[in-house]
Residue, then its C-alpha position, 0 to 999 in steps of 0.5 A: m636365827t643362830p645365837a652368837s656362839w664361839t662355834t660360829l667364830l671357829l666355823t667362820w675361821a675354818a671356812f675362810t682358811c679352807y677356801p685357799a687350802s682347797y684352791f691350792a689342793l685343786s691346783m696341785a691336782r690339776a698341774r703337771r708339776g704341782a710341787r710349787f703349791r705344796r708350801p701354800l697348801a701346807f700353810w693354809a691346811l695348818a691354819a684350817s686344822v686349828p679351828a677344825v680340831a677345836l670344833v671336833v673336840a667340842r662336837p665329835w659328830l663333826v667327824l661324820v660331817g667331815l667325811g661327807y665333805a671329804c667325799l664331796f671334795a674328792v669329786n672336786v679333785a676328780f674334776a680338777r685332774r681332768n681340767h673340768e672344774r667348770d663343769l656344771v656337775n662340779d659346780a653343783v657339788l660346790i654349791v652343796e658344800v657352801a649351802a650346807l654351811v647354813p644348817l651346820t652353823r645352827l647345829l654347831a651353836e645349838p646341837v640339841s634343838g636341831v635345825p628349825e624350819r626357817v634355817w632350812l628356808l635360808t638354806a634354800v635361799c642360799a642355794l637358789t642364789l648360788v645356782g643363779s649366779t653360776l648360770h649367769v656368770k657362765s652365760l657371760l664368760r665361759e659360755r658366752r657363745n652358747p645361747a642355751y646358758a643365757r636362756a637357762s640363766h633367764a629362766f632360772a632367775t624368773t623361776s627363783l623369784v617365784a620360788v622365793a615368794g613361796l619361801a617368803w610365804a612359808w617364812g611368814l609375812p610381812a617379814g618374808v618380803a625381805l627375802v623376795l626383794p633381793f631376788l628382784l635385783l638378781m632377776a634384773r641383772a640376769l635379764k640385762r641384755d647388754w654386757s658387752g665390754w664388761r670384764p670378769g672383775r666388774i661382773g664379779l663385783v656385781e655378783l658380790a653386790c647381789f650376794v650382799a643384798v641377799a644376805a641383807g634381806a635374810a638378816a632383815a627377815v630374821r630381825f623382823 
């Protein structure tokens, strides 16, 4: 879907270094005494600045994208300062930040050709996956005593399966079926009733496996 490009490698480098940089920046915003986070923040910010500068030099329009991400990150900082990082609004902002990387990857590789319809379909698949994961994990951990989250998780998992079936139809059959199959797994894990005794790390591994399944399904759809 997106041809191999040096911009993809630089974006991957930037994304993986921006994550720890943002973590330490948010930790500073949240902590009363944030001085201990300055050194790791400086290290990771410097590591992220190298690919970021290279990409801006090659694609000057990325300055506007950077401003957009800065505005979104300002929302994250505001929530962190109030110790409300787990609010659904903040989660939604994070999901937008991540899902936007899908069309951005394509634009970096081929800015002239624009974003094909299938890339937008993959962006929707990414967003559905992240929203479902957010609701599911919240229903098991932070909001485990709030049955509304469990109901929302179950309803969204079922709705997502229907939505991704529509995306698969728009993608084209039979290749689009590969997009649907991982969402059967996502729905099964969301509807699983007994999670007693499951620690956060184990739940996280299940989510990681689901993400890998979605990525594999997307790759299969692109190939076939």
